C-alpha positions, 0 to 999 in steps of 0.5 A: 345325339346319335343321328347327328354326328356334327352335333356330337362332334362339337359336344364331345371335347366340351364334355370330356373337359368336364369330365377331366376337371371333375371326374374320378381317377378311375375316369381319367384312366378310362379317358386316357386309355381311350385316347391312347388307343386311338392315336396309337392306331392311328400311328400304326396306320399308313396314310389314313384317308380324310373319310377313314374313320380312324382319321376322324377319331384322331381328329376329334381327339385333336379338337379335344386336346385343343379345347383342353388346352385353351380352357387350361390357358383361359383359366391360368390368363384370368387367374393372372390379370386377377392376382394383377389387379389384386383380387382374390383367386376363385379359380379351382387349380385343381381342376386346371392342374388335372386338365395339364396333368391329363395333355402332358400324359399323352407322349409328344412323338405319339401325337406327332406320328398320329397327326402325320397320318392323318395328313395334319402336318403342321400340327405333326411339327408343333408336337414332334417340335415339342416332344424334341424339345424335351428329348434331345437325345431322340433329334438323331433318331427322328431326324428322318421323320422330321425331314419326312414332316417337313417336305410334306407340309411344303408339298402341301404349302406349294400346292395351296399356292399354286391353286391361289395363282389360278 
């Protein structure tokens, strides 16, 4: 596993999901600390190159968070379907709540800035929108960042369009 990075990157989100679901508070705190260390480092960096290790670590965090979200959404959807059919609940909602609580504990403004530094502009706007929807007073302070993210996203889209036209 230590020599096959692609396998490790594939397995990591699944392992972390299990740890978040079943881990002790100390394990959850340790995972949170590691995630925040990576995100704060990437947010403090200037634009990161695609092959940069900080960029790769940050992208891995995003992949793991996507996995956590998909898992929690899947469990909630399955529970809603069973409830609509009148079936008994079999899901462990404590596990779902632990994962959702972990996701909510990661500041969306830090996620937005980290994504921006990794040139993941769509993801950056998604997290910035989430942050601003719960912090309306922060809009004026983040207006420049919002504009810059939109401009960069439009630039990427225009380059992609020109390549498709060729």
